[in-house]
MDTraj code that builds the backbone (N, CA, C; nanometers):
import mdtraj as md
import numpy as np

residues = "MET LYS ALA PHE LEU ALA ALA VAL ALA THR MET VAL VAL ILE THR ALA ALA ALA PRO PHE THR LEU ASP ARG LEU GLY PRO SER ALA ALA GLU ALA GLY SER GLY SER ALA VAL ARG LEU ASP".split()
xyz = np.array([
    [18.6854, 14.1320, -1.6996],
    [18.7443, 14.0110, -1.7228],
    [18.8798, 14.0096, -1.6234],
    [18.9390, 14.1269, -1.6039],
    [19.0513, 14.1254, -1.4989],
    [19.0078, 14.0661, -1.3553],
    [18.8824, 14.1140, -1.3185],
    [18.8367, 14.0565, -1.1887],
    [18.8262, 13.9355, -1.1879],
    [18.7714, 13.8668, -1.2833],
    [18.7533, 13.7285, -1.2905],
    [18.8940, 13.6390, -1.2974],
    [18.9773, 13.6908, -1.3766],
    [19.1091, 13.6292, -1.3742],
    [19.1899, 13.6418, -1.2310],
    [19.1784, 13.7557, -1.1634],
    [19.2193, 13.7760, -1.0444],
    [19.1539, 13.6853, -0.9528],
    [19.0244, 13.6625, -0.9353],
    [18.9543, 13.5604, -0.8568],
    [19.0016, 13.4131, -0.8980],
    [19.0136, 13.3905, -1.0037],
    [19.0765, 13.2387, -1.0319],
    [19.2039, 13.2330, -0.9925],
    [19.2946, 13.3099, -1.0157],
    [19.4332, 13.3264, -0.9554],
    [19.4303, 13.2985, -0.8010],
    [19.3620, 13.3713, -0.7401],
    [19.3385, 13.3601, -0.5942],
    [19.3004, 13.2525, -0.5423],
    [19.1696, 13.1797, -0.6117],
    [19.1483, 13.0420, -0.5906],
    [19.2463, 12.9431, -0.6068],
    [19.3227, 12.9456, -0.6983],
    [19.4275, 12.8481, -0.7191],
    [19.5492, 12.8606, -0.6065],
    [19.5747, 12.9765, -0.5637],
    [19.6823, 13.0036, -0.4661],
    [19.6152, 12.9411, -0.3337],
    [19.5072, 12.9952, -0.2844],
    [19.4386, 12.9226, -0.1683],
    [19.4273, 12.7862, -0.1788],
    [19.3884, 12.7291, -0.2970],
    [19.3744, 12.5802, -0.2965],
    [19.5175, 12.5209, -0.2894],
    [19.6179, 12.5640, -0.3368],
    [19.7478, 12.5130, -0.3266],
    [19.8135, 12.5195, -0.2153],
    [19.7929, 12.6417, -0.1282],
    [19.8513, 12.6635, 0.0168],
    [19.7670, 12.5920, 0.1273],
    [19.6415, 12.5610, 0.0999],
    [19.5666, 12.4987, 0.2099],
    [19.5992, 12.3753, 0.2818],
    [19.6665, 12.2718, 0.1930],
    [19.7001, 12.1518, 0.2809],
    [19.8301, 12.1682, 0.3459],
    [19.9239, 12.2696, 0.2984],
    [20.0374, 12.2760, 0.3822],
    [20.0090, 12.3826, 0.4996],
    [19.9249, 12.4661, 0.4927],
    [19.8972, 12.5674, 0.6125],
    [19.8160, 12.4637, 0.7261],
    [19.7333, 12.4020, 0.6769],
    [19.6501, 12.3019, 0.7772],
    [19.7512, 12.1929, 0.8277],
    [19.8460, 12.1421, 0.7690],
    [19.9182, 12.0479, 0.8133],
    [20.0031, 12.1137, 0.9378],
    [20.0446, 12.2417, 0.9306],
    [20.1048, 12.3023, 1.0197],
    [20.0414, 12.3710, 1.1536],
    [19.9042, 12.3621, 1.1340],
    [19.8206, 12.4077, 1.2476],
    [19.7995, 12.2937, 1.3467],
    [19.8283, 12.1882, 1.3255],
    [19.8110, 12.0825, 1.4181],
    [19.7140, 11.9726, 1.3895],
    [19.6881, 11.8606, 1.4728],
    [19.6216, 11.7461, 1.4350],
    [19.4594, 11.7900, 1.4139],
    [19.4026, 11.7071, 1.3399],
    [19.2494, 11.7473, 1.3166],
    [19.1810, 11.6777, 1.4147],
    [19.0455, 11.7246, 1.4246],
    [18.9428, 11.6756, 1.5138],
    [18.9557, 11.5305, 1.5229],
    [18.9653, 11.4658, 1.4162],
    [18.9641, 11.3107, 1.4090],
    [19.0831, 11.2590, 1.4722],
    [19.1999, 11.3323, 1.4446],
    [19.3322, 11.2827, 1.5075],
    [19.3233, 11.2968, 1.6645],
    [19.2699, 11.3960, 1.7019],
    [19.2810, 11.4410, 1.8369],
    [19.1872, 11.3676, 1.9235],
    [19.0755, 11.3200, 1.8725],
    [18.9584, 11.2578, 1.9334],
    [18.9701, 11.0864, 1.9324],
    [19.0915, 11.0530, 1.8758],
    [19.1124, 10.9048, 1.8576],
    [19.2545, 10.8640, 1.9152],
    [19.2746, 10.7481, 1.9675],
    [19.4029, 10.7242, 2.0093],
    [19.3654, 10.6359, 2.1356],
    [19.4977, 10.5814, 2.2161],
    [19.4705, 10.4769, 2.3132],
    [19.4261, 10.5401, 2.4401],
    [19.4341, 10.6967, 2.4513],
    [19.3721, 10.7662, 2.5807],
    [19.2332, 10.8017, 2.5667],
    [19.1723, 10.7624, 2.4792],
    [19.0245, 10.7906, 2.4418],
    [18.9356, 10.6814, 2.4896],
    [18.8404, 10.7224, 2.5833],
    [18.7255, 10.6204, 2.6351],
    [18.6269, 10.6115, 2.5399],
    [18.5900, 10.5133, 2.5231],
    [18.4577, 10.4651, 2.4179],
    [18.3587, 10.3931, 2.5027],
    [18.2576, 10.4719, 2.5715],
    [18.1705, 10.4046, 2.6484],
    [18.0519, 10.3708, 2.5651],
])
top = md.Topology()
chain = top.add_chain()
for i, resn in enumerate(residues, 1):
    res = top.add_residue(resn, chain, resSeq=i)
    for name in ("N", "CA", "C"):
        top.add_atom(name, md.element.get_by_symbol(name[0]), res)
traj = md.Trajectory(xyz[None], top)
């Protein structure tokens, strides 16, 4: 039971921290591949 609760707590921490961490890493592939300098042939 302790292992299950530890796993659930770990998942909650990762889920809560993921958006903040990913925002700090930089633009997503969609943001990097779109804009005024992108050629659409």
